[in-house]
Each structure stands twice: as structure tokens, then as C-alpha cells.
N, C-alpha and C positions, 0 to 999 in steps of 0.2 A: 672479605667477599672472595669467593673461587670465581671466575669471569671467563669467557672464552670470547675473541671479539669476534662480531660478524663477520668479518672476509676472511680471519682465519677456518671460521665455520667453511663460509664457501670453499675453499679452496679444496678441505678433507670432502664434502658431503661430493664436491664437484671430481677430485682423485679418486676416490671410493678407494682407497689402499687401508683402510683400518673399518672394526666393524664402533660405529660409533651408535649409541640410540637418541634421538632427539624427540623428550616428552614434550608435551603441548597441554597445560594444565588450565586452557581454557576449557568455557563453556560450549561443551558441541557442535550446536549452531556458528560458532564464532571459527570454528577450527572448520567445518565444509565449506564456508566462505569463504576463506584462503588461511592458508598453511603454507607450512615447509614441506616438500615434496618428501615425502618418506617417513615425516612425523609420524606419530605415538600419540594419540590423546587422552590424556588421562582428564577426565571432567571432575577435579575437584581446585576447583576455582573459591569456591563458594567456602568450603571446607579449611582451605590453605588464608582466607581473609577472617575466619571471623571464632574457626574452632582447631587448629593444626595438627592436635594430637590427634584428630576424625579422620585427618587424610591421609597416615602411613600407611592403614590396610590394605589402599589402591596402590600405594607408594609400593609396597613392602611385595606387592606382586608384578614387582618387574623384572626381567632376566638376571638370573645372579651376573657378576664380573664385568654386564657391561659399562662400560664407561657412556656418562648419559649426560645431553647439558638438554636445560631445562627450559623452559620457551611460556612466555604470558603475553600481555598485550606488550609491554613497557620496561618487563625486568625488575619489577620490583615483587608483586607474588610468587614471581618464578622463585625468587632468590630463597624466597620461605619452605620453596620444594627441594630445592639443595642443599639448606639445610638438616633438613628433615633426610635427607636421602643419603648425607655422610652420617646422620648419627645413625642409619642403617648398616650401613659398613658398605656401602654404593660409591665407586669413583664418579662425583655431580660437579656441573657447574653450570653458569647459569648463563646464557645468552645476554650479549650486555644489551640493556635495550631492544628485548623482548625484538616483537616482530617491525616494532620503528626501526632498530638495527640492521632486520633484514632487509627492510625498503631501501636502506642506504648501497647494501652491496652491487658491484658494476664488477660484468665479466665483458675480455674481447678476444676476436678471434679473426683471423686475418678472414675475407670469401673468396672465394678460388674462381677466380673469372679471369679469363686472356683481355686486359687493358694493360696498354701503358703506367702501371701504378701500380697502387695496391687500395683496398678496399678493405676497412678495420671494422668489422661490424661489434656495438657496445649494448651488450644484453642486462637487464635487472631485474635479476629472474625474481626477486619480491613483489612486484608492480607488473612485469609481463612483457615490462617494454623495451623496443629496438632504437637504436640510434648508430649513424651511421660516419664516420672518418673518411675522404677520400684525398688519397695523395696523389698529387703523379708532377715531376719535378719541380721539386722542393715549397710545390704547392699543396694548399688544404683547404677544403673545408667541409663542414660540420652537419648534419641533415639529425635536424631533431634531439639534441644536446636537454637531458635531464640539466638541473637545477645542480647538483653534484658535476661542477666544473673540473677539480683535480682533476674525476677520470678520463678529458677531453688534453687537458692540456699537458697528462704525461703523455698520450698518443703520440701531441705530436711534437716532443721534447725527444720521446725515442726515435722518433722518425727526422729528426728535426727538419720538421716542414712551418714552413709561414704560414699561420692563419690567413684566409684573403677574403672568407666567406661561410656564410651561419645559414643554415635556410629554414623552414619548421615548415612538412608537407602541410597544414594547418594550424588551427586554434586549439589544442586537445582540449580535451574533457578531464583527464582520468591524473592526469602529472600538471605540475606546475613548467612550463619549458626554460630551460635557461639560457635558448638563443641568443635575445635580446643582451644581456648582462654578458655572454662570451661577444658577441659580436663587441660591444662594450670596450670590455677591456683591450680588447686586440683593433682598436680606432680601425673594423672592416664594417664592411654593411651587414646590416640584417633586416632578410629576404621573407616573403610573408605575401600571400595573396589579400587585395586589398577588402576583398571582401569579409576579408580575415579580423584584418588588422582594423578593427572602428577605433580603436583610440590610442594607435601607437603608430609612432616614427617609424616607418620598415619600406625599404625597399621595394616595391612593388611586383609580385610575381606575374605576368601574364602569358596567354598561353599559345605556343610555339615559339618562346623565345629560347636561346641557345646561350648558355653561360658556361667559358672556356676559364679549364683548370688546367694548367700546365699543358701538359699535350692531349689532354681529354675536352669533349664536348656532353654539353648535359642541358638536355630535353625538358621544359616543363611543358608539362602536360596539364589543362583544367581539369580534374573529377570531380566536378560538386555535386554533394546528394550526401557523405557524411556532414559535408560545413559547406557553405556558400563559397568558401577561399580553399577545398582543397586542391592539393594538385598531386602527382606524382612526377618523379625525376627520371626520365630515362639513360644511362648513363653509357654513351659511348656505342650503342646497340647491345650491349649486352645483359645489363639489371634494370629491373624497375623498380625503384624507392615508390612504393604504392600507398603510403601513410595508412589511415585505417577506411581506404579505400574499398583496397585486394585483400583478404588476410588468405592462407593458406585455403579455409576449410571455412570460410564464412565470406562477410560482408559489413565493410559497418555502421553502424546504427541511423537512422536519418529523424530523429529527433530528439537529441540532445539538445543543439542548438534551440530548438522551438523553444522547450519546456524551460530552456536556463534563462529566454528570456534576451538573445540578441538575435534571435533571425524572424526578421517579417513571412517565414513562408510557413505552410501546413508541410504534415507527414506525409501525405498521401504525396504531394509534387517533391516533397524528397526524396524519396523512393524512384518515380517513374527518372527523374533527374541524374541519381546513383545508376538506374540501369542505362543509360544512355552512355554515361560516364564509364562503366564497368566493356559498354561495346568498344569504346575505343582502345582501352586498355587491350581487349583480344584481338586485336587485328594486329599484335606484335606477333615477331617467329616465335616459334611452339618452345625455343631453347634458350628465351632470354630468363632472365634468373627475377624471381618475385620476392622484393624484399621486403616486408609491413614494417610499421613503425610497432607493431604491438602483436601479439603472441598469448593465447588465450592460457596456456598454461607458466611453466617458469622454467624461460627459454636457456638451453644451453646453445652460447655461439659457436657458428653461423645457424642459421634458424633461414635453410635457400627451400626452394623446389621453383621448376622449370614453368612455366608459363601452365607447359602441355599436359605437366603434371597436378598444376594445382585447378587444372579442367576437370581431369579424372578424381581428383576427389571433394572439388567444394559442389552440393550439391543447387546455388543460389544460382552458380553460372549457368547448370541446364532449364532454370523456370524460362516460361516465354514471360511478355511482358507483363499482361496481365496480371499472372501467377504472382509474379515478383515484386510488384506495387502490394497485391496483397496482403505475400505472406511477410513484407518488412513492415507494413501498416498496421497491421495484427497484433502480430509476435512481437511482445514487446517486455523482455526480458528485466532482472536488478539493473540499475541503475548504477555508473560508479559513483563511491560515497564519497556526497559534497563537490555533485561534480556542476552545480551550480555557481559556487565561488571559483571553482578551476578556470568554469568554461570562462568567465568575466575576467579573472585576473590574467589569461590567455588571451584574450582583444583588448588587455588596457583600461577595463571599467575599472576594476577592482585591485587594490594594493595589498596582500599579503607581508606582513613583516616576517623577518628573514627565519624569526625564532620559533614561528607560527608554522611553517612549509612543511615539517616532517609530519606532524601530528592530521594535517589540512590531507594529505593525503594519502595516510592508513587505509586498508582495502583491498581489496581483489579491483585486477583490471576487470574492468567488463566495461570491452566497445568491442563488442564482436554481438554482429545480430542477430547470434544465434551462437 
């Protein structure tokens, strides 16, 4: 079996130093919903599964001399495509574990801000997730880590930093948080607003609280609406980690907690609450960097924008209160896959075995309202 590891593929796509063609053999709808950026969809999944020879014509139409990486959901059917492509004379490999493998890829880069320390953004392009590691005077805190904790351990080792705390901006609905486990590994506090820590032993985050890391002060801003316990963090007056409250071109959904059965609120009320939360953030200086926890695309770190720039790009911020509530309460796009179980897991109401986490998270990130 000829395979390429997800991290290797990610590095090659990121560097863009060679011609590599990613061929996704899943059904067209699956590719439309969630795919590796730049991949070419050749919908031959059924043919490969039931009559492999019938897939040859479509696969033989690929560019001559191309180096090809085949992709499916888990790397099984795509291996059949690789075998056929090799028989046809192509240089072909299979992406190990398919889209499940792609979902594991993480990349990191420094955020360029003027602080007494370093802020590292960790992007997970297969899920559209962004997390952050703040380091100052040998101390570090992590915001919104995924459950692939080795990525964060490596950063701590690289900077010889001691972890002193782990934070979640809210109880996520699209991926399983690794924050509590990371904190437990290092015997440090795991912090979450109590409105989201329904069945968790977490250090409570309260509005206006200041957390000091090395030489830096972090202000906690309670910004509910996407979830009752959503918070944002202002880092030394230079950056805002906004969770799913404020994205660069949209804002967070207001119905996920309601539909997952973990909130006793209603959609219209959440939308009104989110509007008021956004006004608090918009009072900050224009040049503060906005660092959301998700990006709807396949993010390459660092993903940043000034608050002024977000104001120009984000149509939701130009709506008055009545229009904002009406739009968010009525315009409901597709939900994140398995969001009910993911949300319940992140508030502590459900426990998912480690071997099931990757499958639970499979699929696109759909946390933005539009």
C-alpha cells in the first residue's frame, strides 16, 4: 500500500513548492460539504466499491504526469482508486485515513502583536478550528485546545514554557475540547464560565476578572449569545480572543445550545443577548486584533484582522438590533455534524470513548451564523 501521511500532505500543500493533485473520490455532495482545499472531485465512489473496472474511464482522464493523492472518508475506497491509477501508469498515493486523517492536521504560527511575550496561533485546517498559546516570562496558557494535545505539548517544549492554565471560550459544538485533559496532565486550573460548565469541575470565569500570565494581563469579558457561557479574552489591550462570539465575516449561531438541550433559553433571546455582547466588543480600540476560535474556510495561521477591518467586512455588525435578531433567529443553515453529542460532551453531560472522538468530529465546521 502506497500512502502519504496527513501531516506530510498538509506541509506540501502549505509550501506549494510542487505540483500535487488531490483527487477526492467521494460523492459530489460530500465533497461540496467538506473537502481539502484545491482538491478535484471525481465521483467514482460507488464504482470503486462495487465494480472497480468501471471507474477506470473517469480516472484515466486525469492530467498526464501528475502526482496524485487520492482521498475518501477513511482511506479505504481511495486505496482502490490508487491501485487503479497505478495500473494506468500514474504516480499515485492514498491519504492515510482519508478525511479523518486530514481532520487531525494542525499548523501553527506566531501572531504579530506588540506584547511582552509570544502568542502562537494553532490552526486545524480540516476542522476550521483556531486555538492559541500565550507565553510570557516562562509561563504559558492555552485557549480552546483540540483533543490532539501533542500539538500543544510540542509548543510548550519549544518555548520551554510552564503551563499555568487552560481556558475554553465556551462549550464548543463542532469539536471535542482537550482543555480539561490538558489541564489535568499539568495539574493546572481548567477555566470555563459556569453557565457552560454544567457538569464539569472547572474554575469559573467571571466578567471583568483579570488573569496574569508572566508580564501580561488577560481580561475576561462575558459575551453570551452563541452560548450562555461564552467569554472573550482581551490580551494586554492588543488582541481579542473572541471564541464563536465574533468572526471576521460573521457571528456565532444562537440556537445550537437550545437544540442540543443544554440551554433553557430561546433563539430570539439568544440573538438579542449576542447583539448586546457584540456592542461590548465594538467599544474596544480599532487596532485591536480579533482572533476567533473558528474560521469557515481551511485556515492558514495566523488568521487575524483588526477590529476596524472586521467592522468593514462583517455585515452583521452593521445591522440594528431588531434586524440582527430577526436575521439570526430565522436564517438557520446546516448544523455541525453530531453537534448535540459534541455539545453535551463539552459541558460534561456525556463521555465519549477516545477511540470514537475522531469519527464524532468528522465533517465541516458550521459554527458561523451565515
